[in-house]
C-alpha positions in Angstrom: 0.0 0.0 0.0 2.8 2.4 0.9 4.4 1.8 -2.5 1.2 2.8 -4.3 0.9 6.0 -2.2 4.5 6.9 -3.0 4.0 6.2 -6.7 0.8 8.2 -6.9 2.2 11.0 -4.8 5.3 11.4 -6.9 3.3 11.2 -10.1 1.0 13.9 -8.8 4.1 16.0 -7.7 5.6 15.8 -11.2 2.3 16.9 -12.8 1.8 19.6 -10.3 5.3 21.0 -10.8 4.8 20.9 -14.6 1.6 23.0 -14.0 3.6 25.5 -11.9 6.1 25.9 -14.7 3.3 26.3 -17.2 1.6 28.9 -15.1 4.7 30.9 -14.6 5.3 30.8 -18.4 1.8 31.9 -19.0 2.5 35.2 -17.2 2.7 38.0 -19.6 5.9 40.1 -19.9 4.9 42.6 -17.3 3.8 40.0 -14.7 6.9 38.0 -15.3 9.1 41.1 -14.9 7.3 42.0 -11.7 7.8 38.5 -10.3 11.5 38.7 -11.1 11.8 42.3 -9.7 10.6 41.1 -6.3 13.4 38.6 -6.2 15.9 41.1 -7.6 15.0 43.6 -4.9 15.4 40.9 -2.2 18.9 39.9 -3.6 20.0 43.5 -3.8 18.6 44.3 -0.4 20.4 41.3 1.1 23.7 42.4 -0.6 23.3 45.9 0.8 22.4 44.5 4.3 25.6 42.4 4.3 27.5 45.5 3.1 28.6 43.7 -0.1 27.4 46.7 -2.2 26.7 50.3 -1.5 23.2 51.5 -2.4 24.6 54.3 -4.5 26.4 51.7 -6.7 23.2 49.9 -7.6 22.6 51.4 -11.1 20.1 50.3 -13.7 22.9 48.3 -15.4 23.6 46.5 -12.1 19.9 45.8 -11.6 19.7 44.4 -15.2 22.7 42.1 -14.6 21.1 40.8 -11.3 17.8 40.4 -13.0 19.4 38.4 -15.8 21.0 36.1 -13.3 17.9 35.8 -11.2 15.8 34.8 -14.2 18.3 32.2 -15.5 18.8 30.8 -12.0 15.0 30.5 -11.7 14.9 28.6 -15.0 17.6 26.2 -13.9 16.1 25.7 -10.5 12.6 24.9 -11.9 14.0 22.2 -14.2 16.4 20.8 -11.6 13.4 20.2 -9.4 11.4 18.8 -12.3 14.2 16.3 -13.2 14.6 15.2 -9.5 10.8 14.6 -9.2 10.7 12.7 -12.5 13.7 10.5 -11.4 12.0 9.9 -8.0 8.8 8.9 -9.8 10.7 6.5 -12.1 12.3 4.9 -9.1 9.0 4.6 -7.4 7.5 2.9 -10.4 10.2 0.3 -10.5 13.0 1.6 -12.7 15.9 0.2 -10.8 18.8 1.2 -13.1 19.9 4.6 -11.9 21.6 5.5 -15.2 18.3 4.8 -17.1 16.2 6.8 -14.6 18.6 9.8 -14.6 18.8 9.9 -18.4 15.1 9.6 -18.9 14.5 12.2 -16.2 16.9 14.6 -17.8 15.5 14.0 -21.3 11.9 14.4 -20.2 12.7 17.7 -18.4 14.6 18.9 -21.5 11.7 18.1 -23.8 9.3 19.8 -21.4 11.6 22.9 -21.5 11.3 22.9 -25.3 7.5 22.8 -25.1 7.6 25.5 -22.4 9.6 27.9 -24.5 7.3 27.2 -27.5 4.4 28.0 -25.3 6.0 31.3 -24.3 6.0 32.4 -27.9 2.2 32.8 -27.7 2.3 34.9 -24.5 2.2 38.7 -24.8 5.6 40.2 -24.0 7.4 36.9 -23.8 9.6 35.1 -26.3 10.7 31.5 -26.5 14.5 31.3 -26.6 16.8 28.4 -27.3 19.2 29.8 -24.7 16.6 29.3 -22.0 16.1 25.7 -23.2 19.8 25.2 -22.7 19.7 26.8 -19.2 16.7 24.6 -18.4 18.5 21.4 -19.6 21.6 22.4 -17.7 19.4 22.9 -14.6 17.9 19.5 -15.1 21.3 17.9 -15.5 22.4 19.6 -12.3 19.4 18.3 -10.4 20.0 14.8 -11.6 23.7 15.0 -10.7 22.9 16.3 -7.2 20.4 13.4 -6.7 23.0 10.9 -8.0 25.6 12.3 -5.5 23.1 12.1 -2.6 22.2 8.5 -3.5 25.9 7.6 -3.7 26.5 9.0 -0.2 23.4 7.1 1.1 24.4 3.9 -0.5 28.0 4.2 0.8 26.7 4.8 4.3 24.5 1.7 4.0 27.4 -0.4 2.8 29.6 0.8 5.7 26.7 0.0 8.2 26.2 -3.4 6.6 29.9 -4.2 6.8 30.1 -3.2 10.5 27.1 -5.3 11.4 28.6 -8.3 9.5 31.8 -8.1 11.4 
């Protein structure tokens, strides 16, 4: 029963996260800029609070650079999360070979990134860009790599525990 709850839960999580990405992409240019500006203001405010930058040095050019970074980091993070959720879903449904699960998860996230950028072409003030597909695919790859590293650490700890208990 727990296995089915996990399978269904992860499947729903993948679909829900895809819906979140779709809804963010459906924001028109002004809404999307406003969403990014909130994060940009927080980043700049934190940098000022930590005395990493003086308020008088925050020019429009600086804000544009921070905004570019925030937007691309947002893209990468969205797709890192998606790839991890897809990989988890594949494991829950019985894909036991990590390499297969990770490759399929990355590919599925990358394909979804393509469809997402295509969708953005029909949204006012937005443009689908191949650069964003590459950023999204890189984010998905990073998510899969981080998950792989975490699983390696967990498996290594389990092997060490197993060897200690056998001794």
